[in-house]
C-alpha positions in Angstrom: 12.6 -74.7 -238.9 12.7 -71.2 -237.4 9.2 -71.6 -235.9 10.3 -74.8 -234.3 13.3 -73.1 -232.7 11.2 -70.2 -231.6 8.8 -72.6 -230.0 11.5 -74.4 -228.0 13.1 -71.1 -226.9 9.7 -69.7 -225.7 8.9 -73.1 -224.0 12.2 -73.0 -222.1 11.5 -69.4 -221.0 8.0 -70.5 -219.8 9.4 -73.4 -217.8 11.9 -71.1 -216.0 9.4 -68.4 -215.3 6.7 -70.8 -214.1 9.1 -72.3 -211.6 9.8 -68.8 -210.1 6.1 -68.0 -210.1 5.4 -71.2 -208.2 7.9 -70.2 -205.6 6.3 -66.8 -205.3 2.9 -68.4 -204.9 4.2 -70.8 -202.2 5.7 -67.9 -200.2 2.4 -66.0 -200.5 0.4 -68.9 -199.4 2.5 -69.5 -196.3 2.1 -65.9 -195.3 -1.6 -66.0 -195.9 -2.0 -69.2 -193.8 0.0 -67.6 -191.0 -2.3 -64.5 -191.1 -5.5 -66.6 -191.2 -4.3 -68.8 -188.3 -3.7 -65.7 -186.1 -7.0 -64.3 -187.2 -8.9 -67.4 -186.2 -7.2 -67.5 -182.9 -8.4 -64.0 -182.2 -11.9 -64.8 -183.3 -12.1 -68.0 -181.1 -10.7 -66.1 -178.1 -13.6 -63.5 -178.4 -16.2 -66.3 -178.2 -14.7 -67.9 -175.1 
């Protein structure tokens, strides 16, 4: 019974932490996309 309770406690912690991690990844990806977009604009302007 104790192992079962430990499992569900750890599972609940993982669910919460993975949600926060996904939010961090989403923010990081938005920043990265913005940086890449600006970089590609600079590269294209050099070839014009």
